[in-house]
N, C-alpha and C positions, 0 to 999 in steps of 0.2 A: 795799214798804218798803226803803229804801236802807240797806245795812249796810257799815260800814267796819271792818276788823279789822287792827289793828297787830300786828306781831311783830318779833322780832330784837333786842329789848333784852337787857340783861344787865350783868354786871360786867366792866369792862375796865380795864387799867392806863393811866395817863397816857401819851399818845403812841400809843396803840393805835387800832384801827379797829372800827367796827360798821356793819352795813347794816341799816336798818330797812325793813320792807315794810308796805305798806298794801293789803290786798286789798279790792276793791270789788265789790259784788254786782251791779252793772250797768255798762254801757259807760262808760268814763271820758270819752269824747267828749261825753257828755250834760251834763257839768259845765263851766262856764265857768272854773272856778278850782279848783285843788287845792293843798293846802299842808300844811306841818308846823308845829306850834306846840309849845312846851314850857312846863312849869310846875314851879316849885319851891315848897315850902311857904313861905308868907309873902310871896311875890312875885306880881306880876301875870303873866298868861299872856303869853308872848313869841312873836312871829312868828319862825320860823326860816328858812323857805324857801317860795316859792310858784312855781307853774308855771301858765301860762295859755295854752292852745292852742299855737300855734307861736312864741309870744314867748320871748325869753330869760328864763330863770329869775331870780328875785330872791332875795337873801339878806340876812339881818341882818348888820350890820357885824361882829358878834362871831363869825360863822362863815364869813365870806367867805374863800375860798381853802382852806378845810378841808372843807366839806360840799358835797355835790352832790345835787340833786334830779333825779329822772328818772322816766319812766313807760314802761310797756309796755302799749300799748292792747290788744294781743291777749290778754294775760294778765290785764288789768284790775288792774294793780298799780302803785302809786306807791312809789318807793324814796327813801330818804335815806341816801346813803353818807356816813359820818362818819369823817374821818381826823384824825390828830393831836389826839386827844381830850384834853381838859383837865378837871381836877376841877370847874371851873365849868360844864361841860356836863352835869353830873349833874342829871337832871330826869325828869319823866314827859313822854313825847313823844306828841303826838296828831296824827292825820291828820284833815284836813277836806276836804270837797268842797262846792262851792257850785253849786246849780242855779238855775233860773229864779226859783223862789219860796221856796226853803228852803236851809238849810245843814245839813250832816250831819257828825257827829263819831264817831270811834272811841272805844274804851274806854281807850286809852292803853297805852304800854309803857314800863317803867322802864329808864332808862339810868343806871348808876352808874360813875363814873370815879374809881378809887381804887387806891392801891398797897397 
């Protein structure tokens, strides 16, 4: 059973930074796609950033230039470095991994940007 566990969320002031981590129970190389999504109450889930193999990461327009997705294959962790945070970045952030026949999700971590 594949498990994804997010961590690193919390309360931060506007302009601040947070780094989210997604720990994966098996080798990251087993997945064709890994990404971060976010959801706020009353809104649809939004794709934030994705990383596929050796390709360049892709980002939502709303986070380009501020967020960076990366992975550490040895540690089996996918990161989301979030800089210059804004109140509109407040959401629950979820990590996902896509395998050959299934997609997996973590339980989410809450990020709140507020002064």
